C-alpha positions in Angstrom: 251.9 114.2 -34.1 253.7 113.3 -30.9 252.7 111.7 -27.7 255.0 110.6 -24.9 254.3 108.3 -22.0 256.6 108.3 -19.0 256.7 106.2 -15.8 258.9 106.3 -12.7 257.6 102.9 -11.3 260.9 101.0 -10.8 262.1 99.2 -12.7 260.7 101.8 -15.1 261.8 99.8 -18.2 258.9 97.4 -17.4 256.9 99.8 -19.4 258.2 97.9 -22.4 256.4 94.8 -21.1 253.2 96.7 -20.7 253.3 98.3 -24.2 254.7 95.1 -25.8 257.4 97.3 -27.4 261.0 96.6 -26.5 262.9 99.8 -25.3 266.0 98.9 -27.2 264.3 98.9 -30.6 262.7 101.6 -32.8 259.6 100.2 -34.5 257.4 101.5 -37.3 253.8 100.5 -38.2 251.6 101.4 -41.2 248.4 103.1 -40.1 245.5 104.7 -41.9 247.0 108.3 -41.7 250.6 107.3 -42.5 253.3 105.7 -40.4 253.4 105.4 -36.6 256.9 105.2 -35.0 257.5 103.9 -31.5 260.8 104.6 -29.7 262.1 105.2 -26.2 263.9 108.6 -25.7 264.8 107.4 -22.2 264.9 103.9 -20.9 266.5 103.7 -17.4 265.6 102.0 -14.2 264.2 105.1 -12.5 262.5 106.6 -15.5 261.3 105.3 -18.8 259.6 107.3 -21.6 257.9 105.8 -24.7 257.1 108.0 -27.6 254.5 107.6 -30.3 255.3 109.7 -33.4 252.7 109.7 -36.2 254.2 110.7 -39.6 251.2 111.9 -41.7 250.9 110.9 -45.4 248.4 113.5 -46.6 248.0 111.9 -50.1 247.3 108.4 -48.6 245.0 110.0 -46.1 242.8 111.6 -48.7 242.7 108.5 -50.8 242.0 106.3 -47.9 238.6 104.6 -47.4 236.3 106.7 -45.3 238.6 109.8 -45.2 236.8 113.1 -44.9 239.6 115.4 -46.1 238.8 116.6 -49.6 242.1 117.8 -50.9 245.8 117.0 -50.6 246.8 120.3 -48.9 244.5 122.2 -46.6 244.9 124.6 -43.7 244.3 122.1 -40.9 247.4 121.7 -38.8 248.4 118.1 -38.1 248.0 118.3 -34.3 246.9 115.5 -32.0 243.5 114.4 -33.0 241.5 111.3 -34.1 244.5 110.4 -36.3 246.7 110.0 -33.2 243.9 108.2 -31.4 243.6 105.6 -34.2 247.4 105.1 -34.2 247.3 104.7 -30.4 244.6 102.1 -30.6 246.4 100.2 -33.5 249.9 100.2 -32.1 249.1 99.6 -28.5 246.0 97.5 -28.9 247.1 94.7 -26.6 248.2 97.1 -23.9 244.8 99.0 -24.2 243.0 95.7 -23.6 245.0 95.2 -20.3 246.9 92.2 -21.4 250.5 91.5 -20.4 251.0 87.7 -20.7 254.7 88.0 -19.6 253.9 90.1 -16.5 250.2 90.0 -15.8 250.6 91.6 -12.3 252.0 94.7 -14.1 248.9 95.2 -16.1 246.6 95.0 -13.1 248.6 97.6 -11.1 248.3 101.4 -11.1 251.6 103.0 -11.8 252.8 106.7 -11.9 252.3 108.0 -15.4 253.0 111.3 -17.2 251.5 111.9 -20.6 252.6 114.7 -22.8 250.9 115.9 -26.0 252.7 119.1 -27.1 250.0 120.2 -29.6 246.5 119.3 -28.7 243.4 121.1 -30.2 241.0 122.2 -27.4 237.8 123.3 -29.1 235.9 124.8 -26.2 238.9 126.3 -24.3 241.8 124.8 -22.4 239.5 124.4 -19.4 237.8 121.6 -21.3 240.9 119.4 -20.7 240.4 119.8 -17.0 236.7 118.9 -17.2 237.4 115.8 -19.3 240.5 114.3 -17.6 240.4 115.5 -13.9 237.3 113.3 -13.0 239.4 110.3 -14.1 242.2 110.9 -11.6 244.5 113.0 -13.7 246.3 116.2 -12.7 245.9 118.4 -15.8 248.2 121.1 -17.1 247.0 122.7 -20.4 249.1 125.7 -21.5 247.9 127.7 -24.5 250.1 127.6 -27.5 250.6 131.1 -29.0 249.6 131.7 -32.6 253.2 132.9 -33.3 255.9 133.2 -30.6 257.5 136.0 -32.6 254.3 138.1 -32.4 252.8 137.6 -28.9 250.2 140.3 -29.5 248.5 138.0 -31.9 247.3 136.0 -28.9 246.9 132.3 -28.3 245.8 129.6 -30.7 243.2 126.9 -30.0 246.0 124.4 -29.3 247.4 123.5 -25.9 250.6 121.9 -24.6 248.9 119.2 -22.6 250.4 117.2 -19.7 248.5 114.6 -17.6 249.9 113.2 -14.4 248.4 110.4 -12.3 248.6 106.9 -10.9 246.5 104.7 -13.1 246.6 101.3 -14.8 248.2 101.7 -18.2 245.2 100.2 -20.0 242.9 102.7 -18.4 245.2 105.6 -19.3 245.3 104.5 -23.0 241.6 104.2 -23.2 241.1 107.7 -21.7 243.4 109.1 -24.4 241.8 107.0 -27.2 238.4 108.5 -26.5 239.2 112.0 -25.2 241.8 113.3 -27.6 239.2 113.3 -30.5 236.7 114.7 -28.0 239.0 117.7 -27.2 239.4 118.3 -30.9 235.7 117.8 -31.6 236.5 116.5 -35.1 237.3 113.2 -36.8 239.2 112.5 -40.0 237.0 109.6 -41.0 233.3 108.9 -41.5 231.5 108.1 -38.3 229.2 105.0 -38.6 227.4 102.7 -36.3 230.6 100.8 -35.5 231.9 104.0 -33.6 229.3 103.3 -30.9 230.9 99.9 -30.3 234.4 101.5 -30.2 233.2 104.1 -27.7 231.5 101.6 -25.4 234.6 99.3 -25.4 237.0 102.0 -24.6 234.7 103.7 -22.1 233.9 100.5 -20.2 234.3 101.2 -16.5 234.6 105.0 -16.6 232.4 106.7 -19.2 229.0 106.0 -17.6 230.0 107.7 -14.4 231.8 110.6 -16.0 230.1 114.0 -15.3 230.7 115.0 -18.9 229.5 111.7 -20.4 226.9 113.5 -22.6 229.5 115.9 -24.0 232.0 113.1 -24.6 229.4 110.8 -26.3 228.1 113.6 -28.5 231.5 114.8 -29.6 233.0 111.3 -30.1 230.0 110.3 -32.3 230.1 113.7 -34.2 226.7 114.6 -32.8 224.9 111.9 -34.8 221.7 111.9 -32.9 220.7 108.2 -33.4 224.2 107.0 -32.4 224.4 109.3 -29.4 221.0 108.1 -28.1 222.0 104.5 -28.7 225.3 104.9 -26.8 223.6 106.6 -23.8 220.9 104.0 -23.7 223.5 101.2 -23.6 225.5 102.9 -21.0 222.4 103.1 -18.9 221.7 99.5 -19.4 225.2 98.5 -18.4 224.8 100.5 -15.2 221.4 98.9 -14.5 219.5 102.2 -14.6 216.9 103.8 -16.8 218.3 105.5 -19.9 216.7 108.8 -18.9 218.8 108.8 -15.7 222.0 109.0 -17.7 221.0 112.6 -18.2 219.1 113.2 -15.0 218.6 117.0 -15.2 214.9 116.4 -16.1 214.2 113.7 -13.6 211.4 114.6 -11.1 212.0 114.6 -7.4 210.6 111.8 -5.2 208.5 114.4 -3.2 207.3 117.8 -4.5 205.4 119.4 -1.5 205.1 119.0 2.3 201.9 117.6 3.6 198.9 120.0 3.5 201.0 122.8 1.8 198.9 125.4 -0.1 201.3 125.4 -3.0 204.0 123.1 -4.4 207.4 123.3 -2.8 208.9 124.1 -6.3 206.5 127.1 -6.5 207.5 128.3 -3.0 211.2 128.1 -3.9 210.8 130.1 -7.1 208.8 132.7 -5.3 211.4 133.0 -2.5 214.3 133.2 -4.9 212.6 135.9 -7.0 211.9 137.9 -3.9 215.6 137.7 -2.9 216.7 138.8 -6.4 214.3 141.7 -6.5 215.4 142.8 -3.0 219.0 142.8 -4.1 218.3 145.2 -6.9 219.9 142.8 -9.5 219.3 143.4 -13.2 221.9 140.9 -14.7 221.3 137.4 -13.4 222.9 134.0 -13.8 220.7 130.9 -13.3 223.4 128.3 -12.7 222.1 124.7 -13.1 219.0 126.1 -14.7 217.5 122.7 -15.6 214.4 122.8 -17.7 213.9 126.6 -17.3 211.1 127.0 -14.8 212.9 129.8 -13.0 214.1 131.3 -16.3 210.5 131.6 -17.4 209.7 133.7 -14.2 212.8 135.8 -14.7 211.9 136.6 -18.3 208.4 137.7 -17.2 209.9 140.4 -15.0 211.3 143.3 -16.9 213.4 144.2 -13.9 215.9 141.5 -15.1 217.5 142.9 -18.2 220.0 140.2 -18.9 219.6 136.6 -18.0 222.0 133.7 -18.6 220.9 130.1 -18.0 223.7 127.6 -17.6 223.4 123.8 -17.3 225.7 120.8 -18.1 222.8 118.9 -19.7 222.0 119.5 -23.3 218.6 117.9 -22.8 217.8 120.2 -20.0 218.8 123.3 -22.1 216.6 122.0 -25.0 213.7 121.6 -22.7 214.3 125.2 -21.3 214.4 126.6 -24.9 211.0 124.8 -25.5 209.5 126.1 -22.3 210.6 129.7 -23.2 209.4 129.3 -26.8 212.7 130.8 -27.9 212.2 129.6 -31.5 209.3 132.0 -31.9 210.0 134.6 -29.2 210.3 138.2 -30.2 213.6 140.0 -30.4 213.1 141.8 -27.1 212.9 138.4 -25.3 215.8 136.8 -27.2 218.0 139.8 -26.5 217.5 139.4 -22.8 218.1 135.7 -22.4 220.9 133.3 -23.3 221.4 129.6 -22.7 224.8 128.0 -22.4 226.0 124.4 -21.8 228.8 124.3 -19.2 229.8 122.5 -16.0 229.6 124.5 -12.8 232.7 123.0 -11.3 235.2 124.8 -13.6 236.0 128.5 -13.6 234.6 130.5 -16.4 235.8 134.2 -16.4 233.0 135.1 -18.9 230.5 134.7 -16.0 232.1 137.6 -14.1 230.3 140.9 -13.8 226.7 139.7 -13.2 224.7 141.3 -10.4 223.4 138.0 -9.0 223.6 134.3 -9.4 221.1 131.5 -8.4 222.0 128.0 -7.4 218.5 126.6 -6.9 218.5 122.9 -5.8 221.9 122.5 -7.4 224.7 121.9 -4.9 223.2 118.7 -3.6 223.6 117.2 -7.2 227.4 117.8 -6.9 229.7 115.3 -5.2 230.9 116.8 -2.0 234.5 116.4 -3.0 233.8 118.6 -6.0 232.1 121.4 -4.0 235.3 123.4 -3.6 235.6 123.6 -7.3 232.1 124.9 -7.6 232.7 127.4 -4.8 235.8 128.7 -6.5 234.0 129.0 -9.9 231.0 130.9 -8.4 232.3 132.8 -5.5 235.9 133.2 -6.5 235.8 133.8 -10.3 232.3 134.8 -11.2 231.9 136.8 -8.0 228.4 138.3 -8.4 227.2 140.8 -5.9 224.6 138.4 -4.6 224.3 134.6 -4.7 221.1 132.8 -3.8 221.4 129.1 -2.8 218.6 126.7 -2.0 219.0 123.1 -0.9 216.8 120.5 0.9 216.7 120.4 4.7 217.1 116.7 5.4 215.7 117.1 8.9 212.3 117.8 7.3 212.2 114.6 5.3 210.4 112.8 8.2 207.3 115.0 7.3 207.0 113.5 3.8 204.7 110.5 4.1 205.7 109.3 0.6 209.4 109.3 1.3 210.8 106.1 2.8 212.9 106.4 5.9 216.5 107.3 5.0 215.7 108.0 1.3 216.7 111.1 -0.4 214.3 113.4 -2.2 215.8 113.0 -5.7 217.5 110.0 -7.3 220.5 112.1 -8.2 221.1 113.8 -4.8 224.7 113.2 -3.7 223.9 114.5 -0.2 221.2 116.3 1.8 222.2 118.5 4.7 220.9 119.4 8.0 220.4 123.1 8.9 223.6 123.1 10.9 225.6 121.5 8.0 224.3 124.0 5.5 225.2 126.9 7.8 228.7 125.5 8.4 229.2 125.3 4.7 227.9 128.8 4.1 230.1 130.3 6.9 233.1 128.7 5.4 232.3 130.1 1.9 231.9 133.6 3.4 235.2 133.4 5.2 237.0 132.2 2.1 235.5 134.6 -0.5 234.4 137.7 1.3 230.7 137.4 1.6 228.1 137.7 4.4 225.1 135.4 4.5 221.5 135.4 5.8 219.0 132.6 5.9 215.3 132.4 4.8 213.0 129.4 5.4 211.1 128.2 2.3 207.8 126.4 3.0 206.2 125.8 6.4 208.8 126.3 9.1 208.2 123.3 11.4 209.1 124.1 15.0 210.8 120.7 15.4 212.5 120.0 12.0 212.5 123.4 10.3 211.4 124.2 6.7 211.5 121.7 3.8 213.9 124.0 1.9 216.7 126.1 3.3 217.7 129.3 1.4 220.8 131.3 1.9 221.5 134.7 0.3 225.2 135.6 0.1 226.0 139.3 -0.4 229.6 140.3 -1.3 231.0 142.6 1.4 232.0 146.1 0.5 235.7 145.6 0.9 236.0 142.4 -1.1 
């Protein structure tokens, strides 16, 4: 297993101070999986590269305490995994802790870094590498490794040639790698016990709680051991000073649910309006993107017009709640053949979502950081490209009509923004111009003559020529 770490911060050989490994010496260290070698293929003023090479001893690995491999020889390739992460944490422990006694100012400074892992398992597709590393400030390149270069028709393996580029503190970069390499692999070579929670929280300090994929990271790192995952998420919430449930806020209730004197709840009005738009479009195959706990899915399933329904959400708790609401565990074959639930982030492109007649983003976009909206737009309008897209979002101008909502407050604790009618239309017009759609608007709820409706709805229809 090989990992290289390169910097161009001059003098680049200062990387030796940060790693506590002298560029002029090759050093070897015994680790759980075998022997870790550290050496510098390049050590010049303008560019310096440190390499960590892990030489696996399969016999020692099987005999080692806590190992989960059951035989000396198996069919698992020795690619970057938890073994490399353990070696990384052992060999570069001081650097990972952010200590550099000789040059403390170096450890505190972000420097240009390039990480290269030539064989990295990506269970969940190479897109997962982007979802994990990009929110942390990395530019990500993950190139699939073919099963056999001599036989290209065999296709690609589940491994990627992974390169990460970014300006980060070295300690932060090492902690990212320590946690996320095993997460990408979704496997560990040793038994996961309660101490793994402590390791995850130490390495994730300062970045994991705010990561959009924190649930996936926590679940995979802790090998989906429910009690450990819950403990880790609760402690992340405590460290952030929020309620544990808000670490997975897909099920959180909005601050307000209906305008004053409304004959029905605002949520009911939204669902009714969205269903009307879908029926008018003639859609049969529908995506519910950001489906939450499945209230719209339940209405879609009740209407036989919709023959194929896919609910997508980043939250595993929300999907579990949706499955309960739909009674999928005891539903008949006809229902289960029409509906599928899938965990996925909406800000990365998924070609398997292409070909649907319509997609719904009901009260979703306002939960996405505005800086990440272009990624969502590309994923939905550029890659999935359904014939119709129905989007709803709060109208912030109407907030003054909610007596229970404090002045300046947002309607939901997880809303990243709430737009005026003009802002929503500006965004929709830009999407149409970029991706070949036309748009029309429908008010949802009482259309106040001064501040407009509580919810704004836009229906995008793909143009004939696009």
